[in-house]
C-alpha positions as CSV (number, residue, x, y, z in Angstrom):
1,M,118.1,146.0,93.7
2,P,116.9,146.8,90.1
3,V,117.6,150.3,88.5
4,I,115.5,151.5,85.8
5,E,117.6,152.6,82.7
6,Q,115.3,153.0,80.1
7,L,111.4,152.1,79.3
8,R,110.3,152.5,75.9
9,A,106.5,151.0,74.2
10,Q,105.7,150.9,70.8
11,E,101.5,149.5,69.3
12,I,101.0,146.5,68.6
13,L,98.5,144.6,67.1
14,D,97.0,141.7,69.0
15,S,94.6,138.6,67.6
16,R,91.7,140.4,66.8
17,G,93.7,142.8,64.6
18,R,93.5,145.9,67.0
19,P,96.0,148.0,68.6
20,T,97.7,147.2,72.0
21,V,100.8,148.1,73.9
22,K,104.3,146.4,74.1
23,A,106.6,147.8,76.5
24,S,110.4,147.0,76.9
25,C,112.5,147.6,80.3
26,V,116.3,147.9,80.3
27,L,117.6,147.3,84.1
28,R,121.1,148.7,84.9
29,G,123.2,145.6,84.0
30,G,120.5,143.4,82.2
31,P,119.3,143.2,78.8
32,C,116.4,144.9,77.4
33,V,113.4,142.7,77.2
34,S,109.5,143.0,76.5
35,A,106.0,142.9,77.5
36,S,102.8,142.9,75.5
37,V,99.3,143.3,77.1
38,P,96.2,141.8,75.6
39,S,93.0,143.5,75.2
40,G,89.1,142.3,76.3
41,A,86.0,142.5,74.3
42,S,83.9,141.3,77.1
43,R,84.8,144.0,79.5
44,G,83.3,144.6,83.1
45,S,82.3,148.2,84.0
46,A,84.9,148.5,86.8
47,E,87.8,147.5,85.0
48,A,90.6,149.6,84.7
49,A,90.8,151.7,81.7
50,E,92.8,151.3,78.6
51,L,94.0,154.8,76.7
52,R,92.8,154.8,73.5
53,D,93.6,157.5,70.6
54,G,90.5,157.8,69.4
55,D,91.1,158.8,66.1
56,P,88.0,157.5,64.0
57,K,90.2,157.8,60.7
58,R,92.7,155.2,62.3
59,Y,91.6,152.0,63.9
60,R,88.5,153.5,64.2
61,G,89.8,155.3,67.1
62,L,91.3,152.0,69.2
63,G,94.5,153.2,68.3
64,C,97.5,153.2,71.1
65,R,99.9,155.4,70.3
66,R,99.2,157.7,73.0
67,A,99.9,154.8,75.6
68,A,102.7,153.9,74.0
69,A,103.9,157.5,73.9
70,N,103.1,157.9,77.7
71,V,105.3,155.3,78.6
72,C,108.4,156.5,76.1
73,E,107.9,160.3,77.6
74,E,106.3,160.4,81.0
75,I,106.9,157.0,82.6
76,N,110.5,156.7,81.2
77,A,111.3,160.6,82.5
78,A,109.9,159.9,85.9
79,L,111.3,156.3,86.8
80,A,114.4,156.0,84.7
81,G,117.6,156.1,87.2
82,L,115.3,155.1,90.1
83,E,116.2,151.9,92.0
84,F,113.3,149.9,92.9
85,E,113.6,147.1,95.8
86,T,110.6,145.3,94.9
87,Q,107.7,145.1,92.5
88,A,104.9,146.4,95.2
89,Q,107.6,149.8,95.0
90,M,107.9,150.1,91.1
91,D,104.2,149.5,91.1
92,A,103.1,152.0,93.4
93,A,105.0,154.7,91.6
94,L,103.4,153.9,88.7
95,L,99.8,154.7,90.2
96,S,101.0,157.5,91.9
97,L,101.8,159.1,88.7
98,D,99.1,158.5,86.9
99,G,97.1,159.4,90.0
100,T,93.6,158.2,88.5
101,H,91.7,155.3,90.5
102,D,91.6,153.8,87.2
103,T,94.8,154.2,85.5
104,S,92.8,156.4,82.9
105,R,95.2,159.3,82.3
106,L,98.3,157.2,81.4
107,G,96.3,154.4,80.5
108,A,96.2,150.7,82.0
109,N,97.7,149.4,78.8
110,A,100.6,151.5,79.3
111,V,100.8,150.6,83.2
112,L,100.3,147.4,82.9
113,S,102.8,146.8,80.1
114,V,105.8,148.2,82.1
115,S,104.4,146.6,85.2
116,I,105.4,143.1,83.7
117,A,108.0,144.1,81.4
118,F,109.6,145.4,85.0
119,A,108.5,142.0,86.3
120,R,110.2,140.1,83.8
121,A,113.4,142.3,83.3
122,T,114.0,141.3,86.9
123,A,113.7,138.2,86.6
124,T,116.0,138.1,84.1
125,L,118.3,140.1,86.2
126,R,118.1,137.3,89.1
127,K,118.7,134.6,86.3
128,V,115.4,132.8,87.4
129,P,112.5,131.5,85.6
130,L,109.5,134.2,85.4
131,Y,107.5,131.6,87.1
132,H,109.6,131.6,90.0
133,H,110.3,135.0,90.1
134,F,106.2,135.1,90.3
135,A,106.0,133.2,93.0
136,D,108.9,134.8,95.1
137,M,106.7,137.8,94.3
138,L,104.3,136.2,97.2
139,G,106.8,134.9,99.3
140,Q,105.6,131.4,98.2
141,S,106.7,128.3,96.1
142,A,104.7,126.8,93.5
143,R,104.6,123.2,93.0
144,R,101.5,122.3,90.6
145,L,100.6,123.4,87.2
146,P,96.9,125.0,86.6
147,R,94.4,122.8,85.4
148,P,93.1,124.2,81.5
149,A,89.9,125.3,81.0
150,I,89.8,125.1,77.1
151,N,87.5,126.9,75.0
152,L,85.2,124.6,72.7
153,F,82.3,126.7,71.5
154,S,81.6,130.8,71.3
155,G,78.5,132.8,71.1
156,G,78.1,136.1,72.7
157,K,80.9,139.0,72.0
158,H,83.4,136.4,71.3
159,A,81.6,135.2,67.9
160,G,78.8,136.4,66.2
161,G,75.7,136.3,69.2
162,Q,74.2,133.4,67.5
163,V,73.5,132.3,71.0
164,S,73.7,134.4,73.8
165,I,76.2,132.9,76.5
166,Q,79.6,133.4,75.8
167,D,81.7,130.4,75.8
168,V,81.4,126.7,76.5
169,L,84.8,125.1,77.8
170,I,86.3,121.7,78.3
171,I,87.9,121.0,81.2
172,P,90.0,117.3,81.2
173,S,89.4,116.1,84.2
174,S,90.9,112.7,84.6
175,T,94.5,113.6,83.0
176,A,97.5,113.9,85.3
177,T,99.2,116.3,83.3
178,V,99.1,119.1,80.7
179,D,100.6,116.9,78.0
180,D,97.8,114.8,78.5
181,S,95.3,117.2,78.9
182,L,96.1,118.8,75.6
183,A,95.8,116.0,74.1
184,M,92.4,114.8,75.2
185,A,91.3,118.3,74.1
186,F,92.5,118.0,70.6
187,E,90.1,114.7,70.7
188,V,87.2,116.6,71.5
189,F,87.8,119.7,69.2
190,Q,88.5,117.4,66.4
191,S,85.2,115.6,67.1
192,A,83.3,118.8,67.6
193,A,84.8,120.3,64.3
194,E,83.1,117.0,62.9
195,L,79.9,117.2,64.6
196,V,79.9,121.1,63.5
197,A,80.2,120.0,60.0
198,N,77.5,117.2,60.0
199,R,74.6,119.1,61.7
200,Y,74.8,122.8,60.8
201,G,76.7,122.3,57.6
202,Q,79.6,125.1,58.5
203,R,82.9,124.6,57.9
204,L,85.4,125.4,60.3
205,L,84.5,129.1,61.9
206,R,86.5,130.5,64.6
207,A,85.4,132.7,67.4
208,D,87.9,135.6,68.8
209,E,89.4,132.9,71.4
210,G,89.9,130.1,68.8
211,G,86.6,128.1,69.7
212,L,84.0,127.0,67.3
213,A,80.7,129.3,66.6
214,P,78.0,126.8,65.2
215,P,74.6,128.2,64.6
216,A,73.0,126.5,67.5
217,P,69.5,127.3,67.8
218,S,69.8,127.8,71.6
219,S,72.7,128.1,74.5
220,P,71.4,124.4,76.2
221,A,72.0,122.7,72.2
222,L,75.4,124.4,72.5
223,L,76.3,122.3,76.0
224,A,74.3,119.2,74.4
225,D,76.5,119.4,71.2
226,A,79.6,119.8,73.8
227,V,78.8,116.5,75.6
228,E,78.0,114.5,72.7
229,A,81.2,115.9,71.1
230,I,82.9,114.3,74.6
231,E,81.4,111.0,73.4
232,K,82.3,110.8,69.8
233,A,86.1,111.6,71.2
234,G,85.2,107.9,73.2
235,L,85.5,109.9,76.3
236,K,83.0,109.8,79.5
237,P,81.7,113.1,80.1
238,G,81.5,113.9,83.5
239,K,84.5,111.8,84.3
240,D,87.4,112.1,82.0
241,V,85.6,115.7,80.7
242,C,83.8,118.3,82.4
243,L,82.2,121.5,81.3
244,A,82.5,124.8,82.3
245,V,80.1,128.0,81.0
246,D,81.3,131.5,80.6
247,V,77.5,133.2,80.7
248,A,78.7,136.7,80.7
249,A,74.7,137.4,81.7
250,S,75.7,141.7,82.1
251,H,75.8,141.4,78.4
252,F,72.2,140.4,77.3
253,H,70.7,142.1,80.8
254,R,69.0,145.2,80.5
255,Q,66.1,146.7,83.0
256,G,66.1,143.9,85.2
257,R,65.5,141.2,82.5
258,Y,68.2,138.9,81.0
259,T,67.4,138.2,77.3
260,L,68.5,135.0,76.7
261,D,68.6,133.5,73.3
262,G,65.6,135.4,72.6
263,K,63.5,135.1,75.5
264,Q,63.1,137.0,78.6
265,H,63.8,135.6,82.4
266,S,64.0,137.4,85.5
267,A,66.8,137.1,87.9
268,G,65.2,133.9,89.7
269,E,64.3,132.0,86.4
270,M,67.7,132.8,85.4
271,I,69.0,130.6,88.7
272,Q,66.5,128.6,87.8
273,M,67.9,127.7,84.7
274,L,71.6,127.6,85.3
275,T,70.6,125.1,88.1
276,N,68.9,123.0,85.1
277,W,71.6,123.0,83.3
278,V,74.1,121.9,86.2
279,Q,72.0,118.9,87.0
280,A,71.6,118.0,83.2
281,W,74.9,118.5,82.1
282,P,78.5,117.5,83.7
283,I,78.9,121.3,84.4
284,V,81.4,122.2,87.4
285,S,81.8,126.0,86.7
286,I,79.7,128.8,86.3
287,E,81.2,132.0,85.2
288,D,79.1,135.4,85.3
289,G,75.9,133.5,85.6
290,L,74.3,137.4,86.4
291,S,74.9,140.8,85.6
292,E,78.2,142.0,87.5
293,E,75.7,144.8,88.9
294,D,72.6,142.4,90.2
295,W,74.3,142.6,93.8
296,S,70.5,141.5,95.3
297,H,70.6,138.2,93.3
298,W,74.3,137.1,92.9
299,P,73.8,135.6,97.0
300,Q,70.8,133.3,95.7
301,L,72.7,132.3,92.9
302,C,75.7,131.1,94.7
303,A,73.4,130.0,97.7
304,A,71.5,127.9,95.0
305,L,74.9,126.6,93.0
306,G,78.0,127.3,94.9
307,G,78.1,123.3,96.4
308,R,78.1,121.5,93.4
309,V,80.4,124.4,91.5
310,L,82.7,127.0,90.9
311,V,80.6,130.3,90.8
312,I,83.0,132.7,89.2
313,G,83.2,136.4,89.2
314,D,84.4,138.2,86.1
315,D,83.0,141.3,85.2
316,F,80.9,141.3,88.7
317,L,84.9,141.0,90.4
318,C,86.6,142.4,87.7
319,T,89.9,141.6,90.1
320,N,89.1,144.3,92.0
321,P,89.8,143.9,95.9
322,G,86.8,146.6,96.7
323,R,84.2,144.1,95.0
324,I,85.8,140.9,95.9
325,Q,85.4,142.4,99.4
326,R,81.9,143.5,98.7
327,A,81.0,139.6,97.3
328,L,83.1,138.0,100.3
329,A,80.9,140.0,102.3
330,A,77.4,139.0,100.7
331,K,79.0,135.5,100.1
332,S,78.3,136.4,96.3
333,A,80.6,133.8,94.9
334,N,83.5,131.0,95.2
335,A,85.6,131.1,92.8
336,L,87.5,134.4,91.1
337,L,88.6,134.8,87.3
338,L,91.9,136.8,87.8
339,K,92.8,139.0,84.6
340,V,95.5,141.0,85.6
341,N,94.7,143.6,82.9
342,Q,91.5,144.3,84.8
343,I,92.7,145.8,87.6
344,G,96.0,147.8,86.2
345,T,99.4,146.3,87.7
346,L,100.4,143.0,89.1
347,T,101.0,144.2,92.6
348,E,96.7,145.0,92.7
349,A,96.0,141.8,91.1
350,A,98.2,140.3,94.0
351,A,95.8,141.7,96.5
352,A,93.2,140.5,94.7
353,L,94.1,136.9,94.7
354,A,95.3,137.1,98.2
355,L,91.6,138.0,99.2
356,A,90.6,135.0,97.2
357,R,92.8,132.4,99.0
358,G,92.2,133.8,102.4
359,V,88.6,132.4,102.0
360,Q,89.8,129.7,100.0
361,W,88.0,130.7,97.4
362,Q,89.4,128.5,93.9
363,V,91.1,131.0,91.3
364,M,91.3,130.6,87.5
365,V,94.0,133.4,85.9
366,S,92.4,134.3,82.2
367,A,93.5,135.5,79.2
368,R,91.7,137.7,77.1
369,S,89.9,137.7,73.8
370,G,92.4,139.9,72.1
371,E,95.6,138.3,73.2
372,T,98.8,138.6,71.6
373,E,101.9,135.8,71.3
374,D,103.6,136.9,74.7
375,D,103.6,134.1,77.0
376,W,103.8,135.4,80.7
377,L,100.4,134.6,81.5
378,A,101.4,130.8,81.8
379,D,103.9,131.6,84.0
380,L,101.9,134.0,86.3
381,A,99.2,130.9,86.5
382,V,102.0,128.7,87.6
383,G,103.7,131.1,90.0
384,W,100.7,132.2,91.8
385,S,99.3,129.0,91.9
386,G,96.2,129.2,89.7
387,D,93.9,126.2,90.0
388,Q,92.7,126.9,86.5
389,I,94.1,128.4,83.8
390,K,91.5,130.1,80.8
391,I,93.6,130.6,77.5
392,G,91.2,129.7,74.9
393,S,90.7,127.2,72.2
394,I,93.8,124.9,71.1
395,T,93.8,126.8,67.8
396,Q,95.7,130.2,67.0
397,S,99.4,130.7,68.2
398,E,98.1,133.7,70.5
399,R,97.1,130.7,72.6
400,L,98.9,128.1,71.6
401,A,102.2,129.8,72.9
402,K,101.0,129.9,76.3
403,Y,100.1,126.3,76.1
404,N,103.4,125.8,74.9
405,R,104.6,127.5,77.6
406,L,102.7,125.3,80.1
407,L,104.1,122.6,78.5
408,A,108.0,123.1,78.7
409,I,107.3,124.6,82.5
410,E,106.0,120.9,82.9
411,R,109.4,119.3,81.3
412,E,111.6,121.5,83.2
413,T,109.4,121.3,86.8
414,G,107.6,117.5,86.4
415,W,105.0,119.0,88.7
416,P,101.4,118.0,88.4
417,V,98.5,119.5,87.3
418,N,96.1,120.8,89.8
419,T,93.8,117.8,90.7
420,W,90.4,119.7,90.6
421,P,87.5,119.2,88.9
422,G,89.1,115.2,88.9
423,S,89.6,115.2,92.6
424,P,87.5,113.8,95.6
425,V,88.1,117.0,97.8
426,P,85.2,118.6,98.4
427,L,84.5,121.7,96.8
428,V,84.6,124.7,99.5
429,S,81.6,126.8,98.8
430,G,82.1,130.1,100.5
431,C,78.1,130.5,99.8
432,S,77.0,129.6,103.1
């Protein structure tokens, strides 16, 4: 069984130039391996708490030296020399050591970096690919690759807030491989870049996740531009390429009203607007269509849209088993956006995944806006049989590292990509 010899960590910079944590783990008889954790700009209130230094003179208070020191000192002192048969045992020891409900004492960034580093070290010791080890954690066998949902346009907190919604994504739906999906996305992205230059007179400016950030007059204009870019690439919207929308409604919700692109709407009006969008454009996924605490209206959103599209909870669910159980009881969603650093450890994320799978929800495994060039997310999405994977656009090395890892797994295994949304298999609603 794996025995921890040493745990170390250091502060590194993420793709936005902000600090995050990279941990290293040495198991007895194994090499030193490391894992880096991301950080989000669009954060749910129920997320596990990162530990930041708070020194305004250094990285405007965002430094992670305290979190890294907690790994090197307290966590290493408590866990070095201990034997752990499973990831669950290791993660339980981490959570017990932290002693808070949200890992705020040691820091979710410290705890998760150790959790993932231990998993990678164990896979290395076992001499199996990381995706294989992740699958073994759940007692399952991976047989498919997740279908990429690729960022095309950004607004909200991922860009300059020029429109209220956070992201418009494209999902290549007629492709059978990750390789073909990325090639198709490249064509659409280049067509979109040309459209932005011609229509808005804007050079190639990118948002946090690599998407284009044109000064569109409204959120619907971005959707129309996305469809036009698909057509300019010689592809058929709704057949070759579908759309997904990350509304991120919490960020423009105040006192029961939604201020979308400068106009106020009630929850009912938001639901009707999103319904109109789904009818007008080839949208197959709506993420965080309402505020994370608008529990009374999420069931209405799911009832209105759940039979046609994925109604995904991100900030709404926070990869949190308690929130997922509440959403299940209220029939408030039919899909989970799984972000491991929202909850704190791999084991807790696996519990969230199990709840979603238990009611046949689809699961989109997601990166964050502040990413690193570590590629463990690709292995996780494969090993945990994610239906889709949301990494960002097909630009910037922190995104491409994960796409390239998916390509490597595809070459190694020959597994097909998940068929949704190109499959005629009916969508399980979960909302009725």
